[in-house]
C-alpha positions as CSV (number, residue, x, y, z in Angstrom):
1,M,0.1,0.0,0.0
2,R,2.9,2.3,0.8
3,T,4.5,1.9,-2.8
4,P,2.1,3.9,-5.1
5,V,1.6,6.4,-2.4
6,I,5.5,6.7,-2.8
7,T,5.4,6.7,-6.5
8,R,2.7,9.2,-6.8
9,F,4.6,11.9,-4.4
10,A,8.0,11.6,-6.6
11,K,6.1,11.6,-10.2
12,N,4.2,15.3,-8.8
13,T,7.8,16.4,-7.4
14,R,9.5,16.0,-10.8
15,S,5.9,17.5,-12.5
16,L,6.6,20.5,-10.3
17,S,10.5,20.7,-10.5
18,G,9.6,21.0,-14.2
19,R,7.4,23.9,-14.3
20,R,9.7,25.7,-11.9
21,R,12.6,24.9,-14.5
22,I,10.4,26.6,-16.9
23,A,9.3,29.5,-14.9
24,A,13.1,30.3,-13.9
25,L,14.0,30.1,-17.8
26,A,11.1,32.6,-18.7
27,A,12.0,35.0,-15.6
28,T,15.7,35.2,-16.8
29,T,14.6,36.1,-20.2
30,V,12.4,38.6,-19.4
31,L,15.5,40.1,-17.3
32,A,18.0,39.7,-20.2
33,G,15.6,41.7,-22.5
34,G,14.8,44.7,-19.7
35,I,18.7,45.1,-19.3
36,Q,19.1,45.1,-23.1
37,F,16.7,47.9,-23.4
38,L,18.0,50.0,-20.8
39,A,21.2,50.1,-22.4
40,T,20.4,51.6,-25.3
41,D,21.9,54.8,-26.8
42,T,18.4,56.4,-27.9
43,A,17.0,59.5,-26.3
44,W,13.4,61.0,-26.9
45,A,13.7,64.6,-28.4
46,C,13.0,67.2,-25.6
47,G,9.6,68.8,-26.3
48,A,8.8,66.6,-29.3
49,D,5.6,65.5,-29.4
50,E,3.7,61.9,-28.4
51,G,4.3,59.2,-31.0
52,S,7.3,61.0,-32.5
53,A,9.9,58.6,-33.3
54,P,13.6,58.2,-30.8
55,V,16.5,60.5,-31.1
56,T,19.7,58.4,-31.5
57,A,21.9,60.2,-29.1
58,P,24.4,62.4,-30.1
59,A,28.4,61.4,-31.0
60,K,31.0,61.5,-28.6
61,Q,32.6,65.2,-28.9
62,S,35.6,65.8,-30.4
63,A,38.7,67.0,-28.8
64,V,38.0,70.6,-30.3
65,E,34.5,70.9,-28.9
66,E,35.7,69.7,-25.8
67,Q,38.0,72.3,-26.0
68,D,35.7,75.1,-26.5
69,Q,33.4,73.8,-23.4
70,S,36.7,73.6,-21.2
71,V,35.5,75.0,-17.8
72,E,39.2,75.0,-17.2
73,L,39.8,77.3,-20.3
74,H,36.8,79.1,-20.4
75,G,35.3,79.3,-16.9
76,Q,31.9,80.6,-17.5
77,G,32.2,81.1,-21.1
78,A,32.0,84.2,-23.6
79,T,29.7,86.8,-22.4
80,T,26.6,88.7,-24.2
81,T,25.1,91.6,-24.3
82,F,22.3,93.8,-25.9
83,T,24.1,97.1,-27.6
84,S,20.2,98.1,-29.1
85,T,17.0,96.8,-28.4
86,P,13.4,98.3,-29.8
87,A,10.9,99.8,-27.2
88,A,8.1,97.4,-28.6
89,I,7.1,94.7,-31.2
90,T,3.8,95.7,-33.1
91,I,1.6,92.6,-33.7
92,G,1.0,91.7,-37.6
93,G,3.7,94.7,-37.9
94,P,7.2,95.0,-39.0
95,K,9.8,93.2,-37.3
96,A,12.0,94.8,-34.4
97,E,15.3,94.6,-34.5
98,F,18.3,93.7,-32.2
99,D,21.8,94.2,-31.7
100,V,23.8,91.7,-29.8
101,A,27.7,91.6,-28.6
102,V,29.6,88.2,-28.1
103,S,32.6,89.2,-26.2
104,N,35.7,86.1,-25.8
105,R,37.2,87.4,-22.4
106,T,38.3,83.8,-21.1
107,G,42.1,83.4,-21.8
108,A,41.6,81.1,-24.9
109,D,40.2,80.7,-28.3
110,Y,36.8,79.4,-29.5
111,H,37.6,77.1,-32.6
112,W,33.5,77.5,-33.3
113,I,30.9,79.1,-31.4
114,M,27.2,80.4,-33.0
115,P,24.4,82.3,-31.6
116,G,21.0,81.5,-30.8
117,I,17.5,83.5,-29.7
118,S,14.1,82.7,-28.0
119,V,11.3,84.1,-27.2
120,F,9.5,83.7,-23.9
121,N,6.4,85.3,-22.0
122,T,7.0,85.8,-17.9
123,H,3.5,86.7,-17.4
124,G,1.0,83.9,-19.6
125,A,1.4,81.7,-22.4
126,T,4.3,81.9,-25.0
127,P,3.4,82.9,-28.5
128,R,3.1,79.4,-30.6
129,P,6.3,78.4,-32.9
130,S,3.8,79.5,-36.2
131,Q,3.5,83.1,-34.5
132,V,7.0,84.4,-33.9
133,T,9.3,85.0,-36.9
134,A,13.1,85.2,-36.0
135,E,16.1,86.2,-38.4
136,I,19.8,86.6,-38.4
137,M,21.7,88.6,-40.5
138,V,24.5,86.6,-42.2
139,N,27.0,87.9,-45.0
140,G,24.7,91.2,-45.4
141,Q,21.2,88.7,-46.1
142,W,18.3,87.9,-43.6
143,Q,18.2,84.1,-42.7
144,R,15.2,83.1,-41.1
145,L,15.6,81.0,-38.3
146,P,13.0,77.3,-37.9
147,M,11.4,78.2,-34.5
148,R,10.3,75.4,-32.2
149,N,9.2,74.6,-28.4
150,G,12.5,73.8,-25.9
151,C,12.3,72.0,-22.8
152,D,10.7,75.0,-21.2
153,P,7.9,77.4,-22.5
154,A,10.2,79.2,-24.3
155,V,10.2,79.4,-28.3
156,G,13.6,79.7,-29.8
157,S,16.3,78.5,-32.2
158,E,20.2,78.4,-33.3
159,A,21.5,80.1,-36.3
160,P,24.8,77.5,-37.7
161,A,25.0,79.7,-40.4
162,A,26.7,82.4,-38.3
163,G,28.7,80.3,-36.5
164,A,32.6,81.0,-36.6
165,P,36.0,80.8,-34.5
166,L,36.2,83.5,-31.8
167,A,39.5,84.2,-30.4
168,K,40.5,85.8,-27.2
169,G,39.8,89.3,-26.5
170,H,37.6,89.5,-29.7
171,T,34.1,90.4,-29.7
172,V,31.7,89.5,-32.7
173,N,28.6,91.4,-33.5
174,Y,25.3,90.1,-34.7
175,R,21.9,91.8,-35.5
176,F,18.9,89.4,-35.0
177,R,15.4,90.9,-36.2
178,V,11.9,89.4,-34.2
179,G,7.9,89.6,-35.8
180,L,4.9,88.2,-34.3
181,S,1.6,87.4,-36.6
182,A,-1.4,88.9,-36.1
183,D,-3.3,85.9,-34.3
184,V,-1.1,86.7,-31.1
185,A,-3.4,86.1,-28.2
186,K,-4.5,89.7,-27.0
187,D,-3.3,89.1,-23.4
188,I,0.1,89.1,-24.3
189,D,1.9,92.4,-23.6
190,G,5.3,92.0,-23.3
191,L,8.2,89.6,-23.8
192,Q,11.6,88.3,-22.7
193,V,14.1,88.4,-25.6
194,I,16.9,85.7,-24.8
195,V,20.3,85.5,-26.9
196,S,23.4,82.7,-25.8
197,P,26.0,81.7,-27.6
198,S,26.8,78.2,-27.8
199,N,29.1,78.3,-25.1
200,G,28.9,80.9,-22.7
201,R,26.5,82.9,-20.9
202,G,23.2,84.8,-22.4
203,A,21.2,87.8,-22.2
204,I,17.7,88.9,-21.8
205,T,16.0,92.0,-22.5
206,D,12.0,93.1,-21.9
207,V,10.2,93.8,-24.8
208,K,6.9,95.5,-24.9
209,V,4.2,94.0,-27.2
210,A,2.2,96.3,-28.6
211,H,-1.6,95.5,-30.3
212,P,-2.7,97.7,-33.2
213,Q,-5.4,99.9,-32.8
214,A,-8.5,99.8,-34.8
215,P,-9.0,102.8,-37.2
216,A,-10.8,105.5,-36.6
217,K,-14.7,105.8,-38.2
218,P,-15.0,107.9,-40.6
219,T,-16.9,111.6,-40.0
220,T,-19.4,113.0,-42.4
221,P,-18.1,116.7,-42.7
222,A,-21.2,119.2,-41.7
223,K,-23.3,120.6,-45.0
224,P,-22.2,124.0,-45.6
225,K,-25.2,126.6,-45.5
226,P,-26.6,127.7,-48.8
227,T,-25.6,131.3,-50.0
228,P,-28.5,133.5,-50.5
229,T,-28.8,134.6,-53.9
230,K,-28.3,138.8,-55.2
231,E,-32.5,138.7,-55.6
232,A,-33.1,137.1,-51.9
233,K,-31.0,139.7,-50.7
234,E,-32.6,142.4,-52.3
235,A,-36.0,141.1,-51.3
236,K,-34.9,141.2,-47.8
237,E,-33.3,144.5,-47.8
238,A,-36.5,146.0,-49.6
239,K,-39.3,144.3,-47.1
240,E,-36.9,145.7,-43.9
241,A,-37.2,149.2,-45.6
242,E,-40.8,148.9,-45.9
243,P,-42.8,151.5,-43.7
244,A,-44.8,149.7,-41.1
245,T,-48.3,151.6,-42.0
246,D,-48.0,149.7,-45.2
247,R,-47.9,146.5,-43.8
248,T,-51.1,144.5,-44.0
249,P,-52.6,143.9,-40.5
250,A,-52.6,141.1,-39.4
251,A,-56.0,139.0,-39.6
252,P,-57.8,138.9,-36.5
253,T,-58.1,135.9,-34.4
254,E,-61.0,134.0,-33.5
255,A,-61.2,135.7,-30.0
256,T,-61.6,139.2,-31.7
257,K,-64.3,137.4,-34.3
258,S,-66.6,136.1,-32.0
259,P,-67.5,137.5,-28.2
260,S,-67.2,134.3,-25.8
261,P,-70.2,133.1,-24.2
262,Q,-69.4,134.7,-20.8
263,A,-69.1,138.1,-21.9
264,T,-72.7,138.1,-23.2
265,S,-74.1,136.7,-19.9
266,A,-73.1,139.2,-17.7
267,A,-74.7,140.2,-14.9
268,P,-77.1,143.3,-15.3
269,A,-75.8,146.9,-14.2
270,T,-76.9,148.2,-11.0
271,T,-78.6,151.5,-10.6
272,A,-77.2,151.8,-7.1
273,P,-74.7,154.9,-7.3
274,A,-71.3,154.7,-6.9
275,G,-69.5,153.6,-3.8
276,T,-72.8,152.0,-2.3
277,P,-72.0,148.7,-0.8
278,E,-73.8,145.8,-2.3
279,L,-76.6,144.0,0.0
280,A,-76.6,140.3,0.7
281,H,-79.5,138.8,-1.6
282,T,-83.1,137.8,0.4
283,G,-85.9,135.7,-0.1
284,A,-86.9,133.0,-1.7
285,S,-85.5,131.4,-4.7
286,G,-87.1,129.9,-7.7
287,T,-85.9,126.4,-6.6
288,N,-87.8,127.2,-2.6
289,T,-91.3,128.2,-4.5
290,F,-91.3,124.8,-6.3
291,L,-90.5,122.8,-2.8
292,A,-93.4,125.0,-1.5
293,L,-96.0,124.3,-3.7
294,S,-94.8,120.9,-4.1
295,A,-95.7,120.6,-0.3
296,A,-99.1,122.1,-0.3
297,A,-100.1,119.9,-3.4
298,L,-98.9,116.4,-1.1
299,L,-100.8,118.1,1.8
300,A,-104.3,118.6,-0.2
301,L,-104.2,115.3,-1.7
302,G,-103.8,113.8,1.5
303,A,-106.7,115.8,3.6
304,G,-108.8,115.1,0.3
305,V,-108.0,111.2,0.8
306,L,-109.1,111.4,4.5
307,I,-112.5,113.3,4.3
308,A,-113.3,110.8,1.3
309,V,-112.7,107.5,3.6
310,R,-114.6,109.1,6.4
311,R,-117.5,109.6,4.5
312,L,-117.5,106.0,2.9
313,R,-117.5,104.9,6.2
314,P,-121.2,103.4,7.4
315,Q,-122.5,105.1,10.0
316,R,-124.3,103.5,13.3
């Protein structure tokens, strides 16, 4: 009886051991794949939209680039200064120009250095790249820079075409111009413009954003008064010189044509001498006489009825 039990236990043990081997192999495969994925030299573009393809990491820098970026040779790098700035940038208007100077006071030569420009709104939303136009003067011609979103809310671009060596103690001047399209938000009233060299410290300036005013409504000029003709002037002068007696009298008004009823029913004049005070009227009026006659008729009627009734009563 013990032998079948031991045999079944041994079979179960072998089955469990096989499953454990398969699970361990699967876990090892997943771990190896994860480590291989983490070791890849790819990175996502900063500020890129979701779904965009990964960007391969840049190649190792050359000795020249490492020298230009060396803190031991250049310290904090080249310095940037605005030499002229506009008062404002008008939305939908002409581009505003900025002059910038980049100086190499580090004590070592730069093999190659280039400027970059960006725009940022500190009090709200920054305009979109399609709403900002930036250009740089290169060899006497304006070259447009492709504006794009950065890792921060700023919108900017670099100018590789303007890159050049910069010896120690020397300064290079750049001229930019920036424009804003007409569809920029109306609540944007100021921007920060930043110009930075590829190796060094940048400069910041605040610029006012001006919104164009609506054109004033045209006003309708007042119509000039007509000038009187010569004949009209003569007729007016003749009328003014005419004597007052020759003028036609005014037509009588309705008040003068017929007297008012109140005037015709005035009280008759009294024969009392002047100065005699008027006495109060006494005696019964017409209304009192009518009432008295009516009362007498009613009394006579009542008396007649009473007499007739007494006569018709039978005698005892």
